[in-house]
N, C-alpha and C positions, 0 to 999 in steps of 0.2 A: 156721321157727326164727329167729330175727336174735340176730344177735352182739352183744355187748358196745358194738358203733357204728354200728349199728342198720342195716349191712349184709344183706342178704338171704343166708343159707345153707341150703345141702340138709343133710340127714340121713338115715342106712342105720338101718335097725331089720333084724334079722333074725328069719325064723317058719320054721322047717320044711326046707324045700327051695328056697324062696327067699328074697329080702332086699328089704325095699321101703329104696326112696329118696323121702322126700317134698324134692318141689323147692320147697316153700316159694310165699311169694306172687310170684314174679320168676322169669322163665325171657329172661332176656337176654346180650349180650355181657357185662355186667357181674357178672351170675352165675355163668358159666360154669364158670371156675377152679373155684367151691367147688362147682358140680356131677360136676365130672369126678373132685374128689377123692374125693366122695362115694359116688359109681361105682366108683370103685377100690378103695377099702375093702368096699363091699358084693361087688366079686369076691374079693376073697383071700375072706371070708365065706360064699359060694357062689355055686354059676352062674347062677341065673335069677336077671336084677334085675325087680321092677315100680315103674315110676319110675310114683311121686302125684303127679299134675298134678290132682288136683283144686282145689286149694287158690293156684295161678297168677290172679291178676286184672292181671298185666301180663308182658309180653314183648313179644321183634322175632324178624325173618327168623332175626337169628343165632342166637337161642334154639333156633328150631325147628331152623335146619339144626344146628345140637349135635347133636338126636335122632336123628338120619339117623346124624351120624357115630360116636355112642355107639353105635347097631346095630350098626353094620360094626366098630365097636373090640370090643364083645362078643361077638358072632358069632364074629370073626375068634381068640377066645380060648377058643372053642368055648362060650360061653355065650348066653343068652337073655334080649332084650330086651322085655318088654311094658309098653306106656304105658297106666296106670291111671285110669280113672274123668277123663278133663282136662276141666276149664270149657269151659263154652261156647264164650267166644272162645278159646280153645286148640284146642277141636277145629275151629272153622269156618279158623283159620289152616291147619290140620295142612291141612283139605279143598283150602285154595284153593290153598297151595305143592302138592299131589296129592302130598302125604310118608303122605296114608293108606293110597297103594298099595306102600308100603315098610315103615313102619311095624306093628307088632302092636298094635293096639288095645282094649281093654275096658273099656265103661261097666260092666258091673256086679259089678266087683271088689270086695269091701269094702275101705275107704278106710284104717282102721289094723288092723297086728296086732294081736292079742291078747299080753301080755306078755311083750314079746321087749324087752330092751338096746337103746338108743339111741346111736349113734354118731353124732358130729357131726362134721364137721372143721374146721381150723382157718383162723382169715382168714388167704388168703393175698397 
């Protein structure tokens, strides 16, 4: 999802027992605040966060490191983070940095929940 200014922003939708957070096309230091806000919103709606990484085409090491930080924060609050269907580029980056050892990565979950309301963070 894009904000009016053209910046990437993450969005959260709820489906039954989990919340889907779609990262959007960019996972980087520049989009970290939007992603943190969407995950925080998601945590208010449910305890399991499905972080949808399939549409990510651009990322940096800070963005990948953020995934580990989000996992720690979510699990510290009693929740669970699942990284869903990462793009080939993101998956290669996760593996290169060794983050696949600490992240729960699922390659076979549906990308989009059916009939779920959408919540988008405000530009930060």
